[in-house]
N, C-alpha and C positions, 0 to 999 in steps of 0.2 A: 669907290674904294672902301668906304666905310662899311657898305653892305657885304663886300667880299671878306673883310676882316672879321665881321661879326659871324658870318657863315662858317669861316674856318674855326673860330673859337667854339661855336656851337657843335660843329662836327667833332672836334677834339674832345669836348666834354661828353658828348653822346658816346663816342668810342670808348672812353675811359670807364663810363658807367656800365655799358653793355658788355664789355669784354671782361671775363673773369681774370682776377689777378693770378700771377704765377703761383703764389703760395696757396691760393684757394684751389686752383686746378690740380696742384700736385698732391693735395691731401684728399684721398678718397673717403667716402662716407663709411662709417662702421658697418660691418656685416656680422650677423649672428648666424652661426651654423654649427652643425655637429662635426666636431673634429674627428672623433672616432670612439670606438668601444674598447675599454680596457678592463683589466682584472678588477674584481670587486675591491673597492677601497683605493685603487690606484688612480682613478680619474680625478679624485679630489686632490691628491698629492701633486699630480701633473698640472692640474688647473691652477693651484695656488702658486706653484713654482713658475709657471708661465706668466701669471699676473705680476708676480714679484720681479721677474726678469724684464717685464714691459713688452712681451710679445703679443699679449692681448689685454684688453681693457677690463674684462670681467669674464666670469665663467659660471656655469651651473652644472650640476651632476644629476642625472636621471638613472635610477637603478632599473635594470632589466633582467631578462633571463640568462643572457650570455655574459653579463658583466655590467659595468657602469658606463653610460654614455657621457662624454665630455662635450658640452656645448659652450662655445667660446664666442665672445664679441671682440672682433679685431678689425684692423684697417688693412686691406690688401696692400701689398707693398712691393717695392723693388728691394734689391739686396741691401742689408745693413752695411755700413762702411767697414765694419770689422766684425769678426765672429762674435756671437753673443752666446753665453752659456745659459741654457734654459733650466736643466735639472740633471740630477744624477739618479740613475736606477741602481740602487745598491743590491748586491747579491743576496743579502739577508732579508730583503724586503719584497722581492719579486722572484718568481721561479726562474725566469729566463730574462735577465737584465738586458742582454744584447738584443733579443728579439723585441722587447718592449721599446727600447731606444730607437731601433730601426722603424718600428711601426709608427711611433709618435712623429719621428722625422719625416717619414713618407706622407703621413696624413697632413702635416703642416705644409709640405710642398704642394700636395694635391689641391689644397684649399687656398693657396696663396698667402698663408700666414707668414711664411718665409720662402726664400728662393732656393736654398740648398741647405744641406745639413751634413754633419758627420758625427759618428759616435766614437768617442775615445775611451778606450779601456783604462781602468785605473787599478787601484789596489784591490786584490781579491775579487775577481771578476765583476766589478761594478762598471757601469757605462755612463758617461756624461754626454749629454746632447748639446752640441754646438750648432748654431744656425747662422745663416747669412740672409 
């Protein structure tokens, strides 16, 4: 009987040690990837706004011939419990605010940074990116 009890205790301890916890299993490792290429100067604005909103942990910008590449470090995720505002593309800061908003939203979905997005128009054709 004593051997059986000890075996059960050891099996329980081994199972607890070898099985990852729910919190650990639910939190994926950070990924660093190119989110997309945006107009010159826009990648830094988008990167800072995304970091401030908490959609990625850090970012860097690499200038190229076609624009600025935005490289982000994020944790792939399931949907946020509520919509989260990432940034606003203002009409006086970008030539086509709606197109930029859609591109950033689609790039984020493609990489798993967020699950879905919508661009809401605001005052004087500016667009705000909301994500889930």
